[in-house]
GUTIVEX-483803 format. One record per residue: chain; x, y, z of N, C-alpha, C in turn; residue in three letters. Coordinates in nm, 2 decimals. Example, Ala and Ser with C-alpha at 12.3 -4.5 7.8 and 13.67 -1.06 7.14 Angstrom:
2
chain,n.c1,n.c2,n.c3,ca.c1,ca.c2,ca.c3,c.c1,c.c2,c.c3,resn
A,1.32,-0.57,0.78,1.23,-0.45,0.78,1.32,-0.33,0.78,ALA $
A,1.28,-0.22,0.71,1.37,-0.11,0.71,1.29,0.00,0.79,SER $
! end
This chain:
86
chain,n.c1,n.c2,n.c3,ca.c1,ca.c2,ca.c3,c.c1,c.c2,c.c3,resn
A,3.20,0.54,-23.54,3.26,0.52,-23.41,3.15,0.50,-23.30,UNK $
A,3.04,0.55,-23.32,2.93,0.53,-23.21,2.89,0.39,-23.21,UNK $
A,2.89,0.32,-23.31,2.86,0.18,-23.32,2.96,0.10,-23.24,UNK $
A,3.09,0.14,-23.24,3.19,0.07,-23.17,3.16,0.09,-23.02,UNK $
A,3.13,0.21,-22.98,3.10,0.24,-22.84,2.98,0.16,-22.79,UNK $
A,2.88,0.15,-22.88,2.76,0.07,-22.84,2.80,-0.08,-22.83,UNK $
A,2.88,-0.13,-22.92,2.93,-0.27,-22.92,3.01,-0.29,-22.78,UNK $
A,3.10,-0.20,-22.75,3.18,-0.21,-22.64,3.09,-0.21,-22.51,UNK $
A,2.99,-0.12,-22.50,2.90,-0.12,-22.39,2.83,-0.25,-22.38,UNK $
A,2.79,-0.31,-22.49,2.72,-0.44,-22.49,2.81,-0.54,-22.43,UNK $
A,2.94,-0.55,-22.47,3.04,-0.65,-22.43,3.06,-0.62,-22.28,UNK $
A,3.08,-0.49,-22.23,3.11,-0.45,-22.10,2.99,-0.51,-22.01,UNK $
A,2.87,-0.50,-22.05,2.76,-0.54,-21.97,2.76,-0.69,-21.95,UNK $
A,2.82,-0.77,-22.03,2.81,-0.90,-22.01,2.95,-0.97,-21.95,UNK $
A,3.06,-0.89,-21.96,3.18,-0.95,-21.91,3.24,-0.84,-21.81,UNK $
A,3.30,-0.89,-21.71,3.36,-0.81,-21.60,3.50,-0.86,-21.59,UNK $
A,3.59,-0.76,-21.58,3.74,-0.79,-21.57,3.76,-0.83,-21.42,UNK $
A,3.86,-0.89,-21.39,3.90,-0.92,-21.25,3.91,-0.78,-21.17,UNK $
A,3.97,-0.68,-21.23,3.97,-0.55,-21.16,3.83,-0.50,-21.13,UNK $
A,3.74,-0.50,-21.23,3.61,-0.45,-21.21,3.54,-0.53,-21.10,UNK $
A,3.56,-0.66,-21.09,3.50,-0.74,-20.99,3.55,-0.70,-20.85,UNK $
A,3.68,-0.67,-20.84,3.74,-0.63,-20.71,3.69,-0.50,-20.67,UNK $
A,3.67,-0.40,-20.77,3.61,-0.27,-20.74,3.47,-0.28,-20.70,UNK $
A,3.40,-0.38,-20.77,3.26,-0.41,-20.73,3.25,-0.45,-20.59,UNK $
A,3.33,-0.55,-20.54,3.33,-0.61,-20.42,3.37,-0.50,-20.31,UNK $
A,3.46,-0.42,-20.34,3.50,-0.31,-20.25,3.39,-0.21,-20.23,UNK $
A,3.32,-0.18,-20.34,3.21,-0.08,-20.33,3.10,-0.14,-20.27,UNK $
A,3.07,-0.27,-20.28,2.95,-0.33,-20.20,2.98,-0.32,-20.05,UNK $
A,3.09,-0.33,-20.01,3.14,-0.32,-19.86,3.11,-0.18,-19.82,UNK $
A,3.14,-0.08,-19.91,3.13,0.06,-19.88,2.99,0.11,-19.87,UNK $
A,2.92,0.07,-19.98,2.78,0.12,-19.99,2.68,0.00,-19.96,UNK $
A,2.63,0.00,-19.84,2.55,-0.11,-19.79,2.40,-0.08,-19.85,UNK $
A,2.31,-0.18,-19.82,2.18,-0.17,-19.88,2.09,-0.05,-19.84,UNK $
A,2.14,0.02,-19.74,2.06,0.13,-19.69,2.12,0.27,-19.75,UNK $
A,2.22,0.26,-19.83,2.28,0.37,-19.89,2.19,0.42,-20.00,UNK $
A,2.15,0.56,-19.99,2.08,0.61,-20.11,2.16,0.61,-20.24,UNK $
A,2.09,0.58,-20.35,2.16,0.57,-20.47,2.27,0.47,-20.48,UNK $
A,2.24,0.36,-20.41,2.36,0.25,-20.40,2.41,0.22,-20.52,UNK $
A,2.33,0.18,-20.62,2.38,0.12,-20.75,2.45,0.23,-20.83,UNK $
A,2.41,0.35,-20.83,2.48,0.46,-20.89,2.61,0.48,-20.84,UNK $
A,2.62,0.47,-20.70,2.76,0.50,-20.63,2.84,0.38,-20.67,UNK $
A,2.80,0.26,-20.67,2.89,0.14,-20.70,2.93,0.15,-20.85,UNK $
A,2.84,0.19,-20.94,2.88,0.21,-21.08,2.99,0.31,-21.10,UNK $
A,2.98,0.42,-21.02,3.09,0.52,-21.03,3.23,0.46,-20.99,UNK $
A,3.22,0.38,-20.89,3.35,0.31,-20.84,3.40,0.22,-20.95,UNK $
A,3.31,0.14,-21.00,3.35,0.04,-21.10,3.40,0.11,-21.24,UNK $
A,3.32,0.20,-21.27,3.34,0.27,-21.40,3.30,0.17,-21.52,UNK $
A,3.27,0.23,-21.63,3.23,0.15,-21.75,3.11,0.06,-21.73,UNK $
A,3.04,0.08,-21.62,2.91,0.00,-21.60,2.81,0.09,-21.55,UNK $
A,2.69,0.06,-21.60,2.58,0.14,-21.55,2.52,0.08,-21.42,UNK $
A,2.43,0.17,-21.36,2.37,0.12,-21.23,2.29,-0.01,-21.25,UNK $
A,2.22,-0.01,-21.37,2.14,-0.14,-21.40,2.24,-0.25,-21.41,UNK $
A,2.36,-0.24,-21.48,2.45,-0.36,-21.49,2.51,-0.40,-21.36,UNK $
A,2.54,-0.30,-21.28,2.59,-0.33,-21.14,2.49,-0.41,-21.06,UNK $
A,2.36,-0.36,-21.06,2.25,-0.43,-20.99,2.23,-0.57,-21.04,UNK $
A,2.24,-0.59,-21.17,2.22,-0.72,-21.23,2.34,-0.81,-21.19,UNK $
A,2.46,-0.76,-21.19,2.58,-0.83,-21.14,2.56,-0.88,-20.99,UNK $
A,2.50,-0.79,-20.91,2.48,-0.83,-20.77,2.37,-0.94,-20.76,UNK $
A,2.26,-0.92,-20.85,2.16,-1.03,-20.85,2.22,-1.16,-20.88,UNK $
A,2.31,-1.17,-20.99,2.37,-1.29,-21.03,2.46,-1.35,-20.91,UNK $
A,2.53,-1.25,-20.85,2.61,-1.30,-20.73,2.52,-1.36,-20.62,UNK $
A,2.42,-1.31,-20.59,2.32,-1.36,-20.49,2.27,-1.50,-20.54,UNK $
A,2.24,-1.51,-20.66,2.19,-1.64,-20.71,2.31,-1.74,-20.71,UNK $
A,2.42,-1.71,-20.74,2.54,-1.80,-20.72,2.56,-1.85,-20.58,UNK $
A,2.55,-1.75,-20.49,2.56,-1.79,-20.35,2.45,-1.88,-20.31,UNK $
A,2.33,-1.85,-20.35,2.22,-1.95,-20.32,2.25,-2.09,-20.36,UNK $
A,2.30,-2.10,-20.48,2.33,-2.23,-20.54,2.44,-2.30,-20.46,UNK $
A,2.55,-2.22,-20.43,2.65,-2.28,-20.34,2.60,-2.33,-20.20,UNK $
A,2.52,-2.24,-20.14,2.47,-2.28,-20.01,2.38,-2.39,-20.00,UNK $
A,2.31,-2.41,-20.12,2.21,-2.52,-20.13,2.28,-2.65,-20.16,UNK $
A,2.41,-2.64,-20.20,2.48,-2.77,-20.23,2.47,-2.80,-20.38,UNK $
A,2.41,-2.71,-20.45,2.40,-2.74,-20.60,2.53,-2.74,-20.67,UNK $
A,2.63,-2.66,-20.62,2.77,-2.64,-20.68,2.86,-2.73,-20.60,UNK $
A,2.92,-2.83,-20.66,3.01,-2.91,-20.59,3.14,-2.83,-20.55,UNK $
A,3.20,-2.86,-20.43,3.32,-2.79,-20.38,3.43,-2.86,-20.48,UNK $
A,3.51,-2.77,-20.54,3.62,-2.83,-20.62,3.73,-2.89,-20.54,UNK $
A,3.78,-2.99,-20.59,3.90,-3.06,-20.52,4.03,-3.00,-20.58,UNK $
A,4.09,-2.92,-20.50,4.22,-2.86,-20.53,4.34,-2.94,-20.50,UNK $
A,4.44,-2.95,-20.59,4.56,-3.02,-20.56,4.63,-2.95,-20.44,UNK $
A,4.68,-3.03,-20.35,4.75,-2.97,-20.23,4.89,-2.93,-20.29,UNK $
A,4.93,-2.81,-20.24,5.06,-2.77,-20.26,5.14,-2.77,-20.12,UNK $
A,5.21,-2.86,-20.11,5.28,-2.88,-19.98,5.41,-2.81,-19.99,UNK $
A,5.43,-2.70,-19.92,5.56,-2.62,-19.93,5.66,-2.69,-19.84,UNK $
A,5.63,-2.79,-19.76,5.73,-2.85,-19.67,5.81,-2.95,-19.74,UNK $
A,5.77,-3.00,-19.86,5.85,-3.08,-19.94,5.96,-3.02,-20.01,UNK $
A,6.08,-3.07,-19.98,6.20,-3.02,-20.05,6.29,-3.13,-20.10,UNK $
! end
């Protein structure tokens, strides 16, 4: 059973559910960069993630933002949904 827990922890470290991402985002707003033990506090809110995993997720988020802001990521063209058509 311990190996299953280990495998689950490995999977959890690489994949985040939509709910975990929402909890992560909310916790980031609550615990700013000046908060002592920021990553531990955010990890408690998210649950199932360590402080290191939370910090790495944040670093990936920052990297993604840098790519978007630098124009490296093209803006997707979404299909318009015109609710006025009947």
